[in-house]
C-alpha positions, 0 to 999 in steps of 0.5 A: 500500500502506498503512502503518496500524499503529494500532488502527483503529476502524470506523463507518458513514457512510451505506452506507459503512464508514469506518476511522480511528484517533486520528491522524485526525479521527473522522468526524462523521455530520452531515457526510454532508449535505455528501456528499449535497449534493455528489452532488446537484450532480454530477447537473447538473455538467459531465463531469469529476473531483471534488477533495476538499481536507482529505479526512481519512479520505476519507468525505465524498468517497467517499460523494459519488461512490459509485454514480457513475463520477466520478474522485475526487482526495483531498488531505490533509497527514496521512500517516495520513489518506491511508493511511485514505482509500486503505483506505476507498476500497478497502473501498468498491470505489472504489479504481480511481477514487480517487487520494489525494495527500499534501501541501499542496493548493497543491503536489500539484495540476498547474496544468492540472488542472480539476475539476467539483466541489471539496469542502472540509472544512477545519479551522475551529475558532479556535486559541484554542478548540482546547483544548475538543476534546482528543480531536481531532488539532490538525492536523485542527481548527486553523483559525488565529486566526479559523478561516479560515486553511485555508479561504482556501487551499481557496477559492484552490485551488478558484478555480484548479482549478474548470472552467467550470460547476463548483461548490465545496462548502465546510464552515465552522463559523459564520455569522460565518465565512460573512460573512468569506467573503462579504466576501473574495469581493467582492474577487475578480476578475470570474471569481471565486467567488460564494456561491449557497446556504448550508445550516445543519446540525446542527454546521456550515454548508455553502456552495455557491460557483459561478464568477461 
């Protein structure tokens, strides 16, 4: 049961109607490209559920699994975002296949859980630049000094919970951040993640990673 008591807005996100308010990052229409790519990946992915990290109102993950039987686990720190993710799953007719977990991603997943695809939309704005976006909740956009603080946690979590043959689809903000990610991945063990494709979108970068 949700506890939403603020005035909600609703907008289209692909064929879905997504509700949110000022406590949650407004859905960016261009990020539907992440959902669409995720759905393409799932066509060839092993059987298994999907994990969405930094899920916000849940729109990216919901659109990715809509029309499929894939179970989706959405994780976010923000209680309001979790409430909206549940509401949006119900409105999309996906409540039975979506589970929303509130808390830190490194605390709410069981060690034994494995996923066929991990979708991550972490905050990637550099901390010194968040003042440029006064309408956005700080928690949803503050990526730390280099914009990668939460992205590192997403990558580490994905590494620990990705099944063999699975993929990670990560959203970042700049080409420079992709270079930082590439450098970081070179330091991983032999079973680490490798970048297999990068797509530049209207206002961000999407990176596909696969297990080496």
